[in-house]
C-alpha positions in Angstrom: 87.8 100.4 109.4 88.9 98.8 106.1 91.1 96.3 107.9 88.2 95.4 110.3 85.9 94.9 107.3 88.5 92.7 105.5 88.9 90.5 108.6 85.1 90.2 109.0 84.7 89.3 105.4 87.4 86.6 105.5 85.9 85.1 108.7 82.4 85.1 107.1 83.6 83.4 104.0 85.7 80.8 105.8 83.0 79.8 108.2 80.3 79.2 105.5 79.6 75.5 105.4 77.5 75.4 102.4 77.7 76.6 98.8 75.1 77.7 96.4 73.1 74.8 94.9 70.7 75.3 91.9 68.6 72.8 90.1 70.5 69.7 89.0 71.0 69.2 85.4 69.6 65.7 85.4 66.3 67.2 86.6 66.2 69.6 83.7 66.2 67.4 80.7 65.3 69.3 77.6 66.4 72.7 79.0 68.0 75.0 76.3 71.7 74.2 76.6 72.4 77.5 74.8 71.3 79.4 77.8 72.8 77.2 80.5 76.1 75.5 81.4 77.4 73.0 84.0 80.7 72.8 85.8 83.4 71.9 84.9 83.5 73.8 81.7 86.7 72.0 80.8 88.2 68.8 82.2 91.7 70.1 81.3 93.3 73.4 82.0 92.3 76.1 79.6 95.5 78.0 80.4 96.1 80.3 83.3 94.5 83.4 81.9 91.4 84.4 79.9 90.9 87.9 78.7 87.6 89.5 77.4 88.0 92.1 74.7 85.4 93.6 72.3 83.1 90.7 72.4 85.7 87.9 72.4 87.2 85.7 75.1 90.9 84.9 74.5 92.5 82.1 76.2 96.3 81.8 76.2 98.7 79.0 77.2 102.5 78.5 77.1 103.8 75.0 76.5 107.4 73.9 75.8 108.9 76.7 73.6 105.5 77.9 72.2 102.7 80.3 73.0 99.2 79.2 72.0 96.0 81.3 71.7 92.3 80.5 71.0 89.1 82.6 71.2 85.3 82.3 71.5 82.3 84.5 71.9 80.9 82.1 74.5 83.5 81.5 77.3 81.9 78.1 78.1 82.8 77.0 74.6 86.5 77.9 74.7 87.4 74.2 75.3 86.0 73.4 71.9 88.1 75.9 70.0 91.5 74.9 68.6 94.6 76.6 69.8 96.7 78.6 67.3 100.4 78.7 67.7 101.1 82.5 67.8 104.8 82.4 68.8 107.7 80.0 69.0 111.1 80.5 70.6 114.3 79.3 69.0 116.4 80.3 72.0 117.7 77.6 74.3 117.1 79.9 77.3 113.4 79.8 76.5 112.9 76.0 76.0 110.4 75.9 78.9 107.5 78.4 78.7 104.6 78.7 81.2 102.3 81.1 83.0 101.3 83.1 79.9 98.9 86.1 80.1 97.5 88.2 77.3 96.9 92.0 77.8 95.8 94.9 75.6 97.7 98.1 76.4 97.7 101.3 74.4 96.2 99.6 71.3 98.7 96.8 71.2 98.7 93.3 72.4 101.3 92.1 75.0 102.0 88.5 76.2 103.7 88.1 79.6 105.1 84.7 80.3 107.7 82.8 82.4 110.6 81.3 80.6 113.6 79.2 81.6 116.3 76.9 80.2 114.8 73.9 82.0 116.5 75.0 85.2 113.6 76.2 87.5 116.1 78.4 89.3 116.5 80.5 86.2 112.8 81.4 85.7 112.4 85.0 84.4 109.6 87.1 82.9 109.5 87.9 79.2 107.2 90.0 77.0 105.9 89.7 73.4 104.3 92.6 71.5 101.8 92.5 68.5 100.3 95.6 67.0 97.5 93.9 65.1 93.9 94.6 66.1 93.4 90.9 66.2 95.8 88.9 68.5 95.2 85.8 66.3 96.7 87.7 63.4 99.7 89.9 62.9 103.1 88.9 64.5 104.1 88.6 68.1 107.7 89.8 68.5 109.9 89.3 71.6 110.5 92.6 73.4 112.9 90.9 75.8 113.2 89.9 79.5 112.0 92.2 82.3 114.8 92.9 84.7 112.8 92.5 88.0 115.8 93.0 90.3 119.6 93.4 90.1 120.4 89.9 91.3 118.1 88.3 88.7 116.2 86.2 91.3 113.4 83.9 90.2 110.4 85.9 88.7 107.3 84.2 87.4 103.4 84.3 87.3 103.3 88.0 86.2 100.3 90.2 85.5 99.9 93.9 84.7 97.2 96.4 85.6 96.7 100.2 85.1 95.6 102.7 87.8 95.3 106.4 87.5 97.3 106.5 84.3 100.1 104.3 85.8 101.1 100.8 84.7 102.1 98.3 87.2 103.6 94.8 87.1 102.8 92.3 89.8 104.6 88.9 90.0 105.7 86.0 92.1 109.4 85.9 93.0 112.1 84.9 95.5 113.6 87.2 98.0 116.9 85.5 97.4 118.3 82.2 96.0 117.0 79.3 98.0 119.3 77.6 100.5 117.3 75.3 102.7 113.8 76.5 101.9 111.9 78.3 99.1 109.8 81.4 99.7 107.5 82.5 96.9 106.5 86.1 97.5 104.3 88.7 95.7 106.1 91.8 94.3 104.9 95.0 92.6 106.8 97.6 90.5 105.9 100.6 88.4 106.5 100.4 84.6 108.0 102.8 82.2 106.5 101.0 79.4 104.9 97.5 79.0 108.3 95.8 78.9 110.5 98.0 81.3 110.2 98.6 85.0 110.6 102.2 86.2 111.0 101.4 90.0 112.6 98.9 92.3 110.5 95.8 93.2 108.4 96.0 96.4 107.4 93.0 98.3 103.7 93.2 99.3 103.0 89.7 100.5 105.0 86.7 101.8 103.8 83.3 103.2 103.2 83.9 106.8 100.0 82.2 107.9 99.7 78.5 108.4 97.3 78.2 105.4 99.9 79.8 103.2 102.7 77.4 104.2 101.3 73.9 103.6 103.9 72.0 101.6 103.5 68.3 102.6 101.0 66.3 100.6 98.0 64.5 102.1 99.8 61.2 101.3 103.0 62.4 103.0 104.8 63.3 99.7 107.0 66.3 99.9 109.8 68.2 98.3 113.4 67.9 99.5 113.0 71.3 101.3 110.1 73.4 102.5 108.3 75.5 99.8 106.1 78.3 101.1 103.8 79.7 98.4 102.2 83.0 97.4 101.8 82.8 93.6 99.6 83.5 90.5 98.5 87.1 91.4 95.4 88.5 89.7 94.1 92.0 90.0 90.4 92.9 90.3 88.5 95.9 91.6 85.6 96.4 94.0 82.2 97.1 92.6 82.6 100.8 93.4 86.2 100.8 91.9 87.5 102.3 95.2 89.6 99.2 96.2 92.3 97.3 94.3 92.0 93.6 95.1 94.9 91.4 94.5 94.1 87.6 94.6 96.9 85.0 94.9 97.3 81.3 95.3 98.7 80.1 98.6 100.3 76.8 99.8 101.7 74.1 97.5 99.7 73.0 94.6 100.2 69.3 95.4 98.2 69.7 98.6 94.4 69.9 98.9 95.0 73.1 100.9 96.0 75.1 97.8 93.6 78.1 98.1 93.2 81.9 97.3 94.3 84.7 99.5 93.6 88.4 99.0 95.3 91.7 99.4 93.4 94.9 99.4 94.5 98.6 98.8 92.7 101.8 98.4 92.6 102.8 94.7 93.9 106.2 95.7 96.8 104.9 97.8 100.5 104.7 96.9 100.4 101.2 95.5 104.2 101.0 95.7 104.1 101.4 99.4 103.8 97.9 101.0 101.9 99.4 103.9 99.1 100.3 101.5 98.2 96.6 101.1 96.2 94.8 103.8 96.1 91.0 103.7 93.0 89.1 104.7 94.1 86.7 107.5 92.1 83.8 106.2 91.6 82.4 102.6 88.9 84.0 100.6 88.3 80.8 98.4 88.9 77.4 99.8 88.1 73.7 99.4 84.6 72.3 99.5 85.0 69.1 101.4 81.3 68.2 101.3 81.4 67.9 97.6 85.0 66.8 97.5 86.4 69.8 95.5 89.9 70.6 96.6 92.6 73.1 95.9 90.5 75.8 94.2 92.9 78.5 93.0 94.3 80.5 90.0 91.3 82.7 89.9 90.7 84.8 86.8 87.9 87.4 86.6 86.0 88.1 83.4 82.9 90.2 82.6 79.8 88.8 80.9 79.6 89.7 77.1 77.3 92.7 77.9 79.5 93.6 80.9 76.6 93.7 83.4 77.9 90.8 85.4 81.3 89.3 86.5 82.4 85.7 86.7 85.5 84.0 87.9 87.2 81.0 86.4 89.2 78.8 88.6 91.1 75.4 88.8 89.9 72.7 91.1 90.5 68.9 91.5 88.4 66.0 92.9 91.0 63.3 93.0 93.3 63.5 96.0 95.4 60.5 94.9 98.9 61.1 93.5 98.5 64.9 93.9 102.3 65.3 94.1 102.8 63.5 90.8 99.6 64.3 88.9 99.6 68.1 89.0 97.5 68.2 85.8 94.3 66.7 87.1 92.7 70.1 87.6 89.3 70.9 86.1 88.2 74.4 85.1 85.0 75.8 86.6 83.2 79.1 86.4 81.0 80.9 89.0 79.2 84.2 89.1 80.6 86.9 91.3 78.4 87.9 94.2 79.2 91.1 96.2 79.0 92.0 99.8 77.7 95.3 101.0 81.0 97.0 100.5 81.3 95.8 96.9 83.9 93.1 97.6 83.4 89.7 95.9 82.2 86.8 98.0 84.0 83.7 96.5 83.4 81.3 99.3 84.1 77.8 98.0 83.5 75.8 94.8 79.9 75.1 93.9 78.7 71.6 93.6 79.4 70.4 90.0 76.9 69.2 87.5 74.5 71.9 88.6 72.6 73.8 85.9 73.7 77.5 85.8 72.8 80.4 83.6 75.3 81.5 81.1 76.7 85.0 81.4 74.4 87.8 80.4 74.6 88.6 76.7 76.1 85.3 75.7 75.3 84.9 71.9 72.9 82.2 71.0 74.1 79.7 68.4 72.1 81.5 65.6 73.9 84.8 66.5 77.4 83.4 65.7 
């Protein structure tokens, strides 16, 4: 029954031809801007991951050999906050840092990021730890590299989550060194502690559907070999907390077909058994061609400040020119999570931009800061 519901949900989402449209901001002159926002909330990437913790939204980003962090009580104002450099690497093997995520585990802060020596075939996952109550204070220390498999295959885009007292790492990796094509798959493993795996890796998703295997740009640009993509996993839960939902980006980012897929597992299932995860056969979040919003992906879920609502941040682009070269032309948008009858998010497609939207419930007013 779950598999049937999942298929029905995907078909419903994919077939929807229109997105939510509210009152346009230009028709609401004088409206209190402290209560409303418009998309995009940033014309540049905020970083891959935003975390809400005790009234603050933390946004993290890796760049070159550094990790940067900023925070705001209003998520729509993150773009206005300055980044603080919270860690720098002096090691040549970590000269290129990306895909950073911040997590709070057992009263300590952990940063998971991808590092390499400027050779993309050597991408690995590393962990930092900070025992300060405030991640903008204290000291982040390198715990080391996570050994994801014995052959040290490429590992990147990592995230962690806890379920029934167990900690899990999920990431994007290669089954083997590339030869004539590159396959980016999603893996999961149990963790002994926040920096050490306790089990072998288990593949739970690989590019198999046509919408997961688009690698030729709309202008014909392409890599020297096929690249099939499942990447950027993010874990969320159903409204009833009975399902683990794993969202991931699919197809190449330099195509307009970059989109979000979803895996689903029962919360009580053996999450290290690949058979526990069921993939929706169609994207759950795809392009809005009517409003020319393409490649929506890298979804990140956050609660409202009072934790009565959920929202999702995502990257999207409007310009189809030079997609292969200009991978940085993505804007950041935010939409409220709507739920179906089974408590599964309905993401659909990006909403029309410049539409007046209510800020998340409980967002502080300016005089409350």
